[in-house]
N, C-alpha and C positions, 0 to 999 in steps of 0.2 A: 304665369302671365294670364291676365283676364282675357276671356273670349269676348271680343267686341260685339258679337251677335247676341250674346246672352247678358252681357254686362255693359250696356251703353253708357257713354260718359255722362256724368251729371253736370248740370249747369253750375258754374262756380257759386252763384248765389244760393243754390240749394244745398251745397255740401255742409255748411255750418248747421243748417236745420236738421240734417240727418245724423250728423256725427255723434250726438249723444246716445243714439238709439241702435247703432249697429257697430259691430266690432271692427269693420273696415268698410271703406267706401268704394273700393275698386276691384276686389277679388270676387270670384264666383262663389266662394265658400265664405260665409260670414254668419255671425250670430246676432240675435236680438238682445238688447239690454235696456234697462230703465223703462220698461213698458208694463203697465198693468196686464193681468192675465186676459181680461176681456178684450183688450186691444189686440193682443197677440192672437187670440182665437179668431176674432173677426178678420184680422189681416191675413191669416193663413187660409181662411175660408174663401176670401176673395182671390188669393194667389192661385188656388186650384182651378179657377175658371177665368183667368185673365191672361192675355198675351204679354202683359207688362211684367217687368221684373219686380221683385218684392219691394225694393227700395222705392221704385217709382210709384207703386200702389200706396206705400206708406206716405209718400209726399202728397200725391194727388188727392187721395180719398180720405186721408186722415189728418195729416199735419196742416194741409192747406184748405181743408173743408171746414168752414165755420160751424156747420151744424153738428160736427162730431164732438165738439167740446174738448178737442185734443189738448189744447194748451192748458186748460183748467185741470185736466186729469193728470198730466205728467209734469206740469210746470213746477210744482213745489211739493216734493215728496214728504216734507216735514209737516205740511199743512194737512194733516190726516182728515180732519172733519170736513174741510173745504173739498178735499179730493173725493171723499165719499159722496158728498152732495153732488159734485160734478159727474161722478160715475153714474149715480142714480138718474140725473137729468139726461144723461146721454144714452140711457138704456134704450129708449125708443129708436134712436139712430142705429145702434148696433143690432137691435132686433130686426130692423129693415134690411141690414146687411146680411144677417144670418137667415132670414126667413126663406130665402130661395134655396137653402141647402138642407133638404129633408134628410139626408143621410146622417144617421146618428154619429158617424165617425167625426163629424165636425166638432162635436163636443169633446173629443179627445185632444183638441188643440189648445185648450186652456186648462190649467191645473192650479191646485192650491195646497197649502200646508195647513193641517188642523192638529190641534192638541186636544185630546180627550182625557181629562184628568179626573181621578176619583170615581172611576167606573168599576163595576164588578167584573170578575172573570167571566161570568155568563155573558155580559155585554161585550167584553173584549173579544171573546170567541165569535160572537155574532158579527162583529165588525171584521175580524180577520178571516172569516169564511170567504170573503171576496178574494178572488184569485188573480184577476187581470186588471191592470190599471191602477191598483192601489199598492202602496208600499208601507206596511205598518212596522212600527218599532215599539216594543212593550217593555215596561220596567221589569228587570230581571229578578227572579227569586234567588239567584245564585250570588248576586253581588249586593243586594239591598236587604236590610233587616225589615221584617214586616210586623214588628211588635210595638210600633209606636202607638201612643194614645193621644187623642185630642179631647180636651175637657173630660178626661177620665174614661174615654170610650175607645175601644179598638176600632181600627179603620176597616169596617166591613159594611156592606150594603144592608141596611134595614129594609128588607124586601117589603114593599107596601102592602101587598095582599096578606102576607103572614102577619105583619105588624097590626093589621086591622082585624085579625082573627083571634080566636081563643089561644093560639099557639105562640103569641108574641113573646111571652116570658120564657117559654121552652126554647124558642129560637135563639134569643140572646144568651141565655144560660149555656146552651150547647156551644155556640160559637165562642163565647168568652172562655170556656174551658179549653177549646182547641188552641186559642191564642195564648192563654196562660201557660199551657203545656209547652207550646213552641217557645215562648219567652224564657221559661224556667230552664229549658234544656240547652239553650244556646251556649252558655259559658261552659258547662260541664262537658258537652259534646265536643266543643272546640278544644278544650284542654285534653280530652282523650285522643282526639285526632293528632294533636301535636306530640302526645306521648308515644304514639305508635309510629310516627314519621318525624323523628327529630331532624332539625336543620343541619345540613352538612356545610363544609367550608366553601363549597362552590355555589351555594345558594344565598342570595342576598336576603336580608331580613324582610325587605319589602315584598319580594317574590314569595317568600315562605309564608308571611302573614296573609297575603292575598289568596294563595292557593289553599291554605288550611281553612280560612274563613269560608271560601267557596265550597270546600268539601263538607264542612259542618252544616252550612245552610242547605246544601243538596240533600243531606241526610234527613233534615227536618222539614223540608218543604211539603212533605206528605200531609202534615197537620193543617196546612192552609186550606180553607174551604173555598168553594167557588164564589162565595160572597166577598172574598178578599178584594179590597179596592186596589186598583192599579192605574197606571197611566199608559196611554197609547198615543203615539205620534203617527200621523198619517200624511203621506203625500200622494195625491192622485189626480187623474184627469177628470174633467167634468162628466164624461159619460159614465165612468166607474162610480163617481160619487152619486150621480143621479140614480143609478141602479141600486146602490147601497142604501140610499134613503128610502127607496120603495120597500126593500127587504126589511129594513128596520121597522118601518111602519106596519109590516105584516107580522111582526114578532108576537108570540104569546106573552112576552114579558113586558110589563108596564115600564120598567126602567129602560129597556131597550127602545121602546117607542118614544119615550121622553128624550133620550139621547139623540135619536134621529131628528126630532123636531128642533132641538137645540143646534144640531149640525146644519140643518136647513137654514136656520137664521144666520149662522156665521158664513155659510157659503153664499148666501144671498148678498153678502157684503163683498165677497171676493170674486166669484164667478157666477153672478146671478143668471146671465143668459143661458148658461149651460146646465143649470140644475132646476130651472123653474118648472119643468114638466113633472118633477117628483111631487110637487104640491098641487098639480092641476087635477082636473077630473080624471084624466087619463092615468095619472099616477095613483090616484085613490082606487080606481078600478083594478089596476094591476096589483096593488097591495091586497085588495080584497080577494082577487083571484088566487094569489099565493096562500093567503091565510085559509081560505075555504078548501083549497086542494090539500093542504096539510092536514086539516081536521078530518076531511073525508077519507083520506088515505090512512090516517091513524085508525079511524073507525073500522074500515074494511080489513086492515091488517089485524086488528084486535079480534075481529070476528073469525077470521080464517085461522089465526095462530093460537087462539085462546086455549089454554090448558097444556100447551106443549112446553116441555122443559128442555133447557139447553143440554146438548150432549158434550162430552169432554172432547176437546180438540187441542192441538198445539197452540201455544200463545201467539205464534206467528205461523200462519198456514197459507201456502200457495194453493189457491183453489181454482185458478184458471190461467191458462197460458196457450199460446198459439203452437199447434203441433208442427206447423210448417215455418216456424220462426226463422230457422237458418236459411231456408230457401228464399224467404221474403227479403231478408237483409242482403243476401248476395245479389238478388235481382235489383234491389234499390242501389247498391253500390255500382253495379255495372251500367245501369240505365243512364245515369247522368254523364257517363264517359263514352256514350255511343250516340248514333243517330237512328237507332232502331226503335220500333214500337215496343211499348212495355210488354205486351203479350209475347212478343218474339224473344225478348230478353228473359222473360220468366220461363219460357219453354227451354231455352238454352241452359239456364241455371239448373233445371231439373235433371239435365244429363251429366252434371259434374259429380265426381265422387267426393267423399268426405275430405280427403287431403287437398283436393283442388279448392274446395269451398273454404277450408281453413286458411289456405294461402291467400285467397282473396280477402278474407276478413282481416287477417293479420296485416296485410299490406295496407288496407284501408285505415286501420287503427294506427299503424306506424309505431314509432318509438316514443312511448309516453314517458316523459321525464318527471311528470308530477300529475296529481289528480286534476290540475287545471287544464291539462291537455285532454279535452273531452272528445270522444268520437263524434262523427258527423251525423247528419239527419237520417242516414240509412238505418240507424239504430232506433229511430222513432217508428219504424214499420211494425214492430211487435210489442204487445202489451202483456202485462202480468197483473193479476188481481190477488191481493193478500187480504186475509181476514186476521186482524190483529186484536189481541186482548192484552192490555197493559195499563199501568197506573196512569191517572190523568196527567200527572207531571210529565211523563214521557209523551203522551198525546199532545200536550201543549207545545212541546219542543218540535215534534215532527209536523205539527199543524202548519208551521211556517213555510213549508215547501209549497210552491205554487203550481208548478207545471205537472199536475197530476189531478186525479179526482179522489178526494177524501170525503167520506160521509160517515158520520158517527151516529151511534144510538144515544139514547137518553143518558145523562149523567145519573148514576144510580149506585146504591150500595150492594146491589144484588150479586155482583161478581167477586166480592171480597176485596181485601186490601193487601198491599205489599209492605212488609217491614224490611228496611235495608239490613243486610247481614251485619253491618258494622254496629247498628244499634243493639242487635242481639249480643254481639261480642263485648260491647262496652257496658252492658247491663242496664241500658236505658230503654229497652224495648217495652217494658211493662207500662209505664205512664203513656208512652206513645200509643200503644195498643188500646189502653183503657179509654183514652180520649176519642179514638177513632170509633170504638164500639158504642160509646155514648152518642156520638154523632149519627151512627147508623140507626139506633133506636129512635132518635128524634126524627130522622128523615123518614123512616117507615111509618111513623105515626102521622106526620104532617102530610105525606104524599097521598094518604087515603082521601083527603079532602082537597088538597092543593098540589096536584102532581107536578105541574110546571114549576111552581114556586119552590117546591121542596128541593129542587136541584141546587139551590143556593147553599144548602147545608153540606153537600157532599165534599169531603176533603180530597185533596189531590192524590192521596195514597190509595184511594179506591180505584178499582179497575174499570175501564170503559172499553167497549168493543167498537171498532171502526174498520171500514174497508178502505184499501188503497189500491187504485188502478193506475198504473204508470207504465210508460214505455221503457225500453231497455236503456236508452240514453239517460233518462232521469234516474234509473236504478244505479248506473255508474256514478252519477253525481251524488245521490243520497247515500248509497252504501259507503262510498269512499269518504265523504264528508262526515257523516254521522258515526262512523266507526272510529274516528280519530281519537287519539288519547285524551284530548281536552273535553270530550263529550261526557254527558251523564251516563253512568253505567247501564241504566235501564234502556235508554234509546240506543246506546251502542250495541247492546245485545240484539235489539230488533234489526238494526242495520246488518249486523253479522249474520243473523238468521236469514234475512232476505237474500244476501249474497250466496249463502250456502245452498239455498233452495233453488235459486236460478242456475247456479253452477251444476247442481245435480241434474236438472232437466235439459239444460243447454250449455254444456261445458265449452263448446266451441265459441259461443258468444260471450261467456263470462271469463274466459281465460286471460283476457287482457285487462281485467279489473285488478291491476297490480297493487292498488293503494288502499285496499281494505285492511284495516288493522284488526287482527284477531286476538290480540293480547289483552291482558287485564292489568290495571294500574292502581296504586294506592292513592296517590294524589293526582287526579286527572289534570288539574290545571297547572301543575308545577312547570312542565316544560314550556307551556305558553307564557307563563310569567317570567321564566328565565330568558326567553326570546325577547320579551318586552324590556327586560333589564339591558340586554345587549343593544337594542334600538335606542334606549335612553342614553346609554353610554356613548354610542356613536354620534349622538347629536350634541354632546358636550363640546364647547369650544376648546380648542387646543390651548395649552398653557405653556 
């Protein structure tokens, strides 16, 4: 039942005006619908500083306020041109509503969906580097063939600086060879995969074909260069988009800068009030600050580290962790269930022996029936830093994790490449290797003059080094998710190594990580495809 103090009765004449825009008229919990993002953002900004209920604000300050242009904006969703003009005319009104709210968080109240099609993997990674407020979804190299041509040309970015240089022909010849090799190996590798893992009677033809195709494309994705064109869909709030636009403007890549400008234009049509600072003088100064700092840091790092050669390390190396991790977690567990000061709880935790601490940790974690039963925030008290050296394909997969810090080095051919063992076993490793080595020669030649642009040539099979700093709670999530059978073997090995190394230094904290899969599989996607078959079968109408 609605609380009359917080949900005052509406006038009968007002109810029809509101009904199209709220999920209910009488309950304290309701949703907004059929409203442009700019209206929702301005509405919520007023809500935070008003004694009125949200419905009353919507009525008094928007629906019934002639200056707002509300009826023109929401009256006919099909009249897209008229609606856009109305939104632009009303911008001055909404700016006045928003101007009193200096907190950047107001810009999180409006969001937009964007599609970024035909962009390089360099640009995709620049966009996906954003961690908070944006949700990206990228075209998969596992389920989509990347050998299509348009007007006789493969779909990769013709990087402007290279194409304007003496290296244009070398660039296209090198990338064409990578795509030619990729294309020529698809059918024979697929045939080999199926010969090694024939379909059994319990597996449908659909599931088998999908799983074997995924396996073949996983084996060949290392040939795809960073110039490969992809599609990225984004949903984000205005604040995240505004920051993203500034970072794209600061990029050393002309393609990325152009994409940022195009995104600004589209967002100006969707949530203009929330992204306008990105193109302001303030936004330009911020972009210049980012760009200058990157260049100056690169210069001083080159000065200090010049001549040093990398030493051999493990591909996944735990380089930093909290020596008092167990004590911090136990303290955090007990603190929320007490009325005591944190320092007092910390002092008490230090008096507990190992068995007592383990009992507290196990009780806190409880009976985990699946990986979705994640431990609470006490596990966020301690952090681990890993140095990872793996193929770019694996980096692209793990890059999607958001609740952590990931920073990569330059995409390069310096660290060598990875050849899947299945390609060695099938006899197709030689053309794979030859195309990669030709790409390395071209990259090394071009990077002497165009170091940033040369990254477009680097194939996914080459290794990149990056650091990952994450808390224990996120390690539970990442290690259990990414070690799952359906995952790519390379990043499965990284997740398994992270689990083993955390377990080695903190067994009491890792012991409840029950759902890390340490096995190896031939067709990683098969079990998932079989589960999909069952879901499809369950949805079939009874006959």
